[in-house]
C-alpha positions as CSV (number, residue, x, y, z in Angstrom):
1,M,-28.6,-8.3,-24.9
2,N,-32.3,-7.5,-24.1
3,K,-33.7,-4.4,-22.5
4,K,-34.0,-5.5,-19.3
5,E,-30.4,-6.8,-19.2
6,L,-29.4,-3.4,-20.5
7,A,-31.3,-1.6,-17.8
8,R,-29.8,-3.6,-15.1
9,F,-26.5,-2.7,-16.3
10,R,-27.3,0.8,-16.6
11,K,-28.3,0.8,-13.1
12,I,-25.0,-0.8,-12.2
13,L,-23.2,1.8,-14.1
14,A,-25.0,4.6,-12.7
15,H,-24.3,3.4,-9.1
16,K,-20.5,3.0,-10.0
17,K,-20.4,6.4,-11.5
18,E,-21.9,7.8,-8.3
19,E,-19.2,6.2,-6.2
20,V,-16.4,7.3,-8.7
21,T,-17.7,10.9,-8.8
22,G,-17.8,11.0,-5.1
23,Q,-14.3,9.6,-4.8
24,I,-13.3,12.3,-7.3
25,A,-15.0,15.0,-5.1
26,R,-13.2,13.7,-2.0
27,L,-9.7,13.9,-3.7
28,E,-10.2,17.3,-5.2
29,L,-11.0,18.5,-1.8
30,N,-8.0,16.9,-0.4
31,Y,-6.1,18.5,-3.3
32,S,-7.5,22.1,-2.9
33,N,-6.8,22.0,0.8
34,G,-3.0,21.4,-0.1
35,P,-0.5,20.2,2.4
36,S,-0.9,21.1,6.1
37,R,1.0,24.0,7.1
38,D,2.4,25.1,10.6
39,S,1.4,28.3,11.9
40,S,3.1,28.2,15.1
41,G,6.0,30.3,14.0
42,Y,8.3,27.0,14.0
43,G,9.6,25.9,10.4
44,I,8.1,22.8,9.0
45,H,10.6,19.7,9.2
46,M,11.5,18.9,5.8
47,A,10.6,15.1,6.3
48,E,6.9,16.6,7.1
49,T,7.1,18.6,3.9
50,G,8.3,15.6,1.6
51,S,5.5,13.5,3.1
52,D,2.8,16.1,2.4
53,E,4.4,16.4,-1.2
54,E,4.0,12.5,-1.6
55,Q,0.6,12.4,-0.2
56,L,-0.3,15.2,-2.7
57,E,1.2,13.3,-5.7
58,K,-0.6,10.0,-4.7
59,N,-3.8,12.0,-4.4
60,L,-3.1,13.4,-8.0
61,T,-2.7,9.7,-9.2
62,F,-5.7,8.6,-7.7
63,L,-7.4,11.7,-9.4
64,S,-6.5,10.6,-12.7
65,Q,-7.2,7.1,-12.2
66,E,-10.7,7.7,-11.1
67,G,-11.1,10.1,-14.0
68,D,-9.9,7.5,-16.4
69,I,-12.8,5.1,-14.8
70,L,-15.3,7.8,-14.9
71,K,-14.7,8.2,-18.9
72,L,-14.8,4.2,-19.0
73,I,-18.1,4.2,-17.4
74,D,-19.4,7.2,-19.8
75,D,-18.4,5.5,-22.6
76,A,-20.0,2.2,-21.3
77,L,-23.4,4.1,-20.9
78,E,-23.0,5.5,-24.5
79,R,-22.5,1.8,-25.8
80,I,-26.1,1.0,-23.8
81,D,-27.6,3.8,-25.6
82,H,-26.5,2.8,-29.0
83,M,-27.2,-1.1,-28.3
84,Q,-23.6,-1.7,-28.5
85,Y,-23.0,-2.7,-24.6
86,G,-21.5,-6.1,-24.2
87,I,-20.0,-6.6,-27.7
88,C,-16.3,-6.8,-27.6
89,E,-14.5,-4.0,-29.4
90,G,-11.7,-6.4,-30.4
91,C,-13.2,-9.3,-32.2
92,G,-17.0,-8.1,-32.2
93,G,-18.2,-11.1,-30.0
94,S,-20.1,-10.9,-26.9
95,I,-18.6,-10.1,-23.6
96,P,-19.7,-12.7,-20.9
97,K,-22.1,-11.2,-18.3
98,E,-19.9,-12.4,-15.6
99,R,-17.2,-10.2,-16.8
100,L,-19.7,-7.3,-17.2
101,V,-20.8,-7.9,-13.8
102,A,-17.2,-7.8,-12.4
103,K,-16.3,-5.0,-14.7
104,P,-19.3,-3.4,-16.0
105,F,-17.2,-0.8,-18.0
106,A,-15.2,-3.7,-19.9
107,R,-14.8,-3.0,-23.5
108,Y,-13.1,-6.4,-24.3
109,C,-13.7,-10.0,-23.7
110,I,-11.3,-11.9,-21.8
111,S,-9.3,-13.2,-25.0
112,C,-8.8,-10.1,-26.6
113,R,-8.0,-8.4,-23.4
114,R,-5.2,-10.8,-22.7
115,R,-3.9,-10.8,-26.3
116,M,-3.8,-7.0,-25.8
117,E,-1.9,-7.3,-22.5
118,L,0.6,-9.8,-24.1
119,A,1.1,-7.3,-26.9
120,G,1.8,-4.5,-24.3
121,H,-1.4,-2.5,-24.4
122,S,-2.9,-1.1,-21.3
123,Q,-6.3,-0.6,-22.8
């Protein structure tokens, strides 16, 4: 991959990193605010508490997923720095640019990714 293409993908990844970082900040804010509390003196209905806890659990799951994506983006930026971006970590071949446009932090070509999925690997 030439320097112009690497610069293009660096820009795409930087933009994606901003999006993910913003999403993480929003999720952390929702988490830190915690579930809503009733200050009227009346007890909170158990169904409302369960709903709050379910939402909190969803937020934590999304936060974890966004953190994983952020790590993949940082790894991809590091691969750009080391001129390894766009090279499949499975077979050493080139990852098609179309795949990198769709998933700029991709580490594997489609063939290797499919092989991994069939073998039961998530990454």
